[in-house]
N, C-alpha and C positions, 0 to 999 in steps of 0.2 A: 403533351396534349392525351387526353385520355377519351377513347372512343368507345361508348356503350352500344352493343349490338343486341338484338334478339336472337333466339336461337332460331333452328328450323324444327319445324314440326317431325318431319321424317329425318332420320339420322342413317349414318352409313352402318352396315352390319358386318359382321365377320371380324376377321383379322386374330392375331393371337398375340398373347403378352400376359402379364401378371394382372391380377385384379386391381381394382382402384385403392388406394390408400388415401383415405379422406384427409389423413393430417399432412399429406404433402402437397396439398392444392393450394394454390394461391389464396390470399386473404384468409389467414389462420384465424381471424376473427369469426369467422362464418362456419368454423368446424363443429361446434355444438348443434347449431341449427341444421346443419347437413346431416349431421347422424341421426337427429330427429326425424327429418323427412324421409331419409333412405330407409329407417327401420319401420316407419309406418307404411311406406310404399310397398316395401318386400312383405310385410306381415298382410297386408290387405289382398296382394296379389297371388300370395300362396294359401290363401285361406278360402276364397269365394272368387271365381272366376266372373260369375254373373255380376255380382257387385262391384268387382274391381272395374270391368268393362264400363258399368254406368257411370261411377265415379269419375272416371277418365274418360269419358265421353267418345268411347271407341265404338265404331261402326262393325259390324259382323265380319268384315274383312279384316279387321285389324286386331281380333282376337288374339293372335299369336303374340302382339305385345305384352298381356298379361303374364305369359309363362316367361317372357323376356325380363320383365321387371322381377318376377319372384326370384330370378336368380342372378340379381345384379352383383351380389357380394362377391360371387366366384366368376363373373363374366370377365373375358380379357377386354383391358383398357386400351385407347390408343389417345394421341393426342385431339385435344377438343377440336383443333383446326381441321383434323381428318374426318371427325364424327358429324359435325353440321354440314348439312347439304342443301340444295334448293336455289332459288333463283338469285337470292342476295349473295350467297356463299359461291355460287357459280361465277357470278360477276366479280366478286372480289379475287379470285382464283389465288389463293394462298400458296397453292402448291407451284405456281409459275413466277412467282416474284423473285426479283434479283436479291443478293445476299443482304445489301442494305436495307432495301424495302422490307424484306422479310425480318431483320433484326427489328425495325422500326415497328412493324406488326406486334411482334412478341413483346414489346414494351408497351404498347399502346392500345392494344385491343382487349376488351372486357366484354364477354358473350353473357348475357343473362339467361338463368334457367330456373324453372319451377322446383327442380331437385337440388341442384348445387348452389343455389342462389346466383353466382357469378362465377365465371372461370377465365382464366388466360387461355391463349389457343394453344400453348404448350402443356398444360394440364392433361393427365392421363385420366380418361374416364371411359366408361362403357357405354354402349348404346341404350338408350332409355325412350321412355314414353311419359311425360308428366309435364304439362302445360303449367303456366302460371296462374292461370285461371280455375285450377283444380281446387276442392275442398275436400281434403283429406278427413276422414271420419275422426281421428284423434287429435288434429291440428286445425282444422278448420280451412280458411281461404289462404292459400300459399302467399299472394300479395301481403295480406296483414302479417303472417308467420315471420316474413323475411325483413319487415320495416325496421325493427330494432337493430337486429344484427347488421343490416346494412348501413344504417345511419352511424354506426360505429367504423364500420370498414371502408367505407367510399371516401370520405373527406380525406383521410391520409393518402389514399391510393390516387385521388386527383391531385394531390399537392397542390402547387400555386399556379397551376396554367390552365389551358383551355380544356372543358368538357364538351365533346361532340357527342349528343344524345340523339341516337338515331333508333331507338326502341319503340317497339310498338305498345299501344294503349295498356295492354294486359300487363306487360313486363314493366311499364313506368309505375305501377302500382307498388311496386316493391322498394322503391327509393325515390325521392324527390329532393333536388340539391335545395339548400337554405340558404339566407342571407348572402354573404359575398360570394360564395360558391356560385350560387345561382345566377349571379350577375355575369359570370365568367362561362356560363354554361349556355350552348345553342341548340335549339332544337330543329329539325329540319323535316319539311314537309314537301312531296314531289308532286306536282300538279301536271296533268296532261293538257296542253292546249291545243284546241282546233278552231278552226274556223267554221261557224255553221250560219248560213244565209248571210255572209258578210259580218258576223258578229264573232266576237273571241269568245269561247267558251272552255271554263277550266273546271277540271275534275280530278279526283284522287282515284287512281287505277292501280290496284293492288301489284300487278305484275310490273308497271313502269315504277313504282315506288320503290319496289325491294330491288329491281335490276339497277336502278339509277343509284341508290345508295351504295350499294356493292361496288359499282363502277368509281362512284364519288371517291370512297375510302381508298381504293387502290389507285387512283390518279394522285391523292395525296400523299399516299406512301412513296409511290414511284418518283413522284417529283422532289420528294425530300422536304416538303413543305413543313414548317411548325410554327403554325399561328400561335401566338400567345394568348389571344383573347377572340371574342365573336368578330369584331370588325375586322381583324386581320384575316380570320377565316373567311369572310366576304371577299377580301380583296384576293385571296389565293384561290377560292374556287373561280371567280370572274376570270383570273389570269390563266386557269385551267380551260376556259370556254365555257363555264357553266352559266347560264342566267339566273340570277340570284336577286330576289328581292328580300331586304331585311328590315326587320322592325324591331328596333331597341326597345326595351321595355319601359312603361311610362313611369314606371315606380321601382326603387330598390327591391332586392330580394326576388326578382323573377328572372327567368332567362329570356335570352333573345330568341325571336322565331324568324327562321329562314325559310323561304318558299324558293325551291329549285323549279323552274319551269321547263317543261321537256315537250317536244312533237313528236319524237320517234325513239325507240331503244338506240 
């Protein structure tokens, strides 16, 4: 099973260690594209703070991220599983997984990134600020920049098993599974269910969505679940107590769509 995750906007700061070694990161097919984004981002942030803040969509309170980006080549790197924070990663709780679940996480989790393309949780990276929705002056939209390299790197990483796609829309622009691989891919939408005047109302709520996705992945890892395809994933999630509604694609070359229904966190 390959699990595709979005990154967090905020990143853990501090730490000590050697700088990032781009050549050592997982998915070596992405190395050239990583170097291009890193060079462009560092140059932009070192040259013009105002322009960099505008390009990166930073509020005045986040202007310090520009200087942090300018120093990325020398900044201390830490495992990506320690860098990404926020609601999804708090619920996933990588640091508290038992050994077997932790090993499964290291094998199966892949975090998408505007800067790095995608990384394993063991890859050592510095804290950075660069979302997939950014358009860098010398490269254009990052989603488009990553499509070619991702098309080369992701199918081998997926192998012959299930792909559980939990990415947000912006990060889904960087890679879309095709053909037979799409048929063994499952996307997940989390819907909050409320009863209003005797009628059920369902809606997407960001906090519920992120927390449930993190908890869902943790539960699969902890249970040692190894679903081979979307149908087995549905069975595994229901066995873990999730209310899941599943729609198999009506034609080939498309992923399964799963709705996980929640009433509370």
